C-alpha positions in Angstrom: 14.7 -23.0 30.7 17.7 -20.8 29.1 19.7 -18.1 30.8 17.9 -15.2 32.3 18.9 -11.8 30.6 18.9 -9.3 33.7 15.8 -6.2 33.3 16.9 -2.8 32.0 20.4 -1.3 33.2 20.1 2.1 34.2 21.6 4.4 31.5 24.6 6.0 33.8 24.3 9.4 31.9 20.5 10.0 31.9 19.9 7.9 35.0 17.0 6.0 33.2 16.4 2.4 32.2 17.0 2.2 28.6 14.3 0.8 26.4 14.9 -2.8 25.4 13.8 -4.9 22.9 12.8 -8.9 22.8 11.3 -10.7 20.6 8.1 -13.8 21.0 8.3 -16.6 18.6 5.4 -18.4 18.7 5.9 -22.0 17.8 3.3 -24.2 19.5 1.2 -25.1 16.9 1.8 -28.2 14.5 0.7 -26.9 10.7 -1.7 -29.1 9.6 -2.2 -27.8 6.1 1.6 -29.4 5.7 0.4 -32.9 6.2 3.6 -34.1 7.9 3.8 -35.8 11.6 6.7 -33.3 12.1 5.6 -29.8 13.0 6.2 -27.1 9.9 8.4 -24.9 12.4 11.0 -28.3 11.9 11.0 -29.2 9.1 14.0 -29.0 6.8 15.2 -25.9 4.3 17.9 -25.3 2.8 19.7 -27.8 5.2 18.5 -26.9 8.8 14.9 -26.5 10.4 12.8 -23.8 9.7 12.7 -22.6 13.4 16.8 -22.7 13.2 16.9 -20.6 10.6 14.3 -18.0 12.1 16.1 -17.7 15.5 19.7 -17.4 13.6 18.2 -14.4 11.4 16.4 -12.4 15.1 19.8 -13.5 17.2 21.6 -11.5 14.3 20.0 -8.3 15.5 22.6 -6.8 18.5 19.9 -4.5 20.0 18.0 -7.6 21.1 17.5 -8.8 24.5 16.5 -12.1 24.6 14.2 -14.5 22.1 11.4 -16.0 24.1 10.2 -18.8 22.1 6.8 -20.6 23.5 6.9 -24.3 22.4 4.3 -27.1 22.8 4.0 -29.0 26.0 5.2 -32.0 24.5 7.7 -31.1 22.0 10.0 -33.5 21.9 11.9 -31.7 18.9 13.6 -28.4 20.5 16.1 -30.1 22.2 17.6 -31.3 19.0 17.9 -27.3 17.5 21.2 -25.9 18.5 19.9 -22.3 18.6 18.0 -24.0 22.2 21.4 -23.5 23.7 21.8 -20.5 23.1 22.2 -17.9 25.7 19.6 -14.8 24.5 16.7 -18.0 23.8 14.4 -18.5 26.3 11.3 -20.5 26.1 7.9 -21.0 28.3 5.4 -23.4 27.1 2.3 -22.2 24.6 -1.0 -22.2 23.8 -4.0 -23.5 21.3 -3.9 -20.2 19.7 -1.4 -18.2 18.9 -2.6 -15.7 20.6 -2.6 -17.4 23.5 1.5 -18.5 23.0 2.4 -14.6 22.3 0.7 -13.8 26.0 2.2 -17.1 27.6 5.3 -15.5 26.6 4.5 -12.1 27.6 3.8 -13.6 31.0 7.0 -15.3 30.8 8.7 -12.1 30.0 7.5 -10.0 33.0 10.0 -9.5 36.1 12.6 -9.0 32.6 10.7 -6.4 30.1 9.8 -3.0 31.6 6.7 -2.0 30.6 8.0 1.0 27.8 10.3 -1.9 26.6 9.4 -3.2 23.0 8.1 -6.6 22.3 8.0 -7.7 18.3 6.5 -10.9 17.9 7.6 -13.3 14.7 6.1 -16.3 13.3 7.9 -18.9 13.8 7.5 -20.4 10.3 8.7 -16.6 8.6 12.5 -18.1 8.2 13.2 -15.2 5.6 13.3 -12.5 7.7 16.3 -10.6 6.9 18.3 -8.1 9.7 17.7 -5.0 7.9 13.7 -5.3 7.9 14.3 -6.2 11.4 16.4 -3.2 12.4 14.7 -0.6 10.3 11.6 -1.7 11.6 13.1 -0.8 15.4 14.7 2.7 13.8 11.1 3.8 12.5 9.2 2.7 15.4 11.3 3.3 18.3 9.7 6.7 19.7 6.1 6.1 17.8 3.3 5.9 20.4 2.1 2.7 19.4 3.9 0.8 17.0 3.5 -1.5 14.4 4.2 -3.7 12.1 5.9 -4.8 8.8 3.8 -5.2 5.9 3.5 -5.1 2.2 1.0 -3.0 -0.5 -1.7 -5.4 -2.1 -1.3 -5.3 -5.8 -3.4 -8.3 -6.5 -7.4 -7.1 -7.1 -9.0 -8.4 -4.2 -12.6 -9.5 -4.7 -15.7 -10.0 -1.5 -16.8 -13.5 -1.8 -20.3 -15.4 -0.8 -21.2 -18.8 -1.2 -19.2 -18.3 -4.6 -20.3 -15.3 -5.9 -18.5 -12.0 -6.2 -20.2 -9.4 -4.1 -17.5 -6.8 -4.8 -14.2 -5.5 -5.4 -12.2 -3.9 -2.3 -10.1 -0.8 -3.2 -6.6 -2.3 -3.4 -4.7 1.1 -2.6 -6.3 0.6 1.0 -5.5 -3.0 1.3 -1.9 -4.2 2.8 -0.5 -7.6 3.8 0.4 -8.0 7.5 3.8 -9.7 7.9 6.1 -10.3 11.2 7.6 -8.9 13.1 5.0 -6.6 14.9 6.3 -4.3 17.3 4.3 -3.0 20.6 5.4 -1.8 24.1 5.3 -4.7 26.2 2.9 -3.1 28.9 0.5 -2.1 25.8 0.4 -5.2 24.1 0.0 -7.8 27.4 -2.9 -5.3 28.2 -4.8 -5.8 24.7 -4.2 -9.5 24.3 -5.7 -10.0 27.8 -8.1 -7.7 26.8 -9.5 -9.6 23.9 -9.4 -12.8 25.8 -11.3 -11.5 28.1 -14.2 -10.5 25.9 -13.8 -13.5 23.6 -12.6 -12.0 20.7 -10.6 -13.6 18.3 -7.1 -11.9 17.0 -5.0 -13.1 14.4 -2.2 -10.6 14.9 -0.7 -8.7 17.4 -1.9 -5.1 15.6 -5.5 -6.5 15.5 -5.4 -6.8 19.6 -4.2 -2.9 19.3 -7.2 -2.2 16.9 -9.8 -3.2 19.3 -8.4 -0.7 22.0 -8.8 2.5 19.4 -5.2 2.1 18.4 -3.9 2.9 15.0 -0.4 0.7 14.7 1.9 2.0 11.9 2.9 0.0 8.7 6.6 -0.2 8.1 6.8 -1.5 4.5 8.8 -4.9 4.3 10.3 -7.5 1.6 8.1 -9.4 -0.4 10.4 -12.4 0.2 9.4 -12.5 4.3 7.0 -15.7 3.4 5.4 -17.5 5.8 5.8 -21.8 5.0 2.1 -23.0 4.8 1.6 -25.4 2.7 4.5 -27.8 0.9 5.0 -25.8 -2.2 5.9 -23.0 0.4 9.7 -24.9 1.6 11.4 -24.8 -1.9 10.1 -21.2 -2.3 11.6 -20.5 1.1 14.5 -22.1 -0.4 14.8 -20.3 -3.5 14.6 -16.7 -1.1 17.4 -17.9 1.2 19.7 -19.0 -1.2 19.1 -15.5 -3.1 19.6 -13.5 0.0 22.8 -14.8 0.7 24.1 -12.8 -2.7 23.0 -9.6 -1.7 
């Protein structure tokens, strides 16, 4: 494991510990829908592995104390990434599901992160995340009692379908697409995920875990190019977005 950043130090002016920002990146998945022998986070896009792009973007945010990456137990690709040697990058072993990996990462941050510190969970395969979006999420939610997520309002007409037949059309004005990062307090997020696991509840993102406890996370509108690599056709699209972002 890499260098161990110190926990938040007291502000000499206030006498209180400064709230810090940590990032968790679950990267233990194998990406079965990609149909490749290499996990999708290590596929190359624009000359670099997906995960390298992602971590470079996250590490460009000055306020980030460290990034904890949850890796597969037999990950043989990680040591080859230049970012694996960055002092602000820590690693731990991930779990079977995304929520398991995030919980393992939070456990690995115990003793480093304070209960009130912010944790941003970001998908390893969202390589087009921008520094500006991460910083805006931090700024908007820094004083929020719950936290929230980057998201996008849905513009397509949606259909509820059962056995191939349309059952209804939800009001799209109330529907948003969840993106990452998703940002919550360290203790609150850990307790929410532990509660879901204890009761055998499946959560597909961190906001869902907080919602199960009756919380109402806020949405902060993100960029539409914050795509997640899921299928082979996403790779050239991500390369296009990365190139376009370089000229913004």
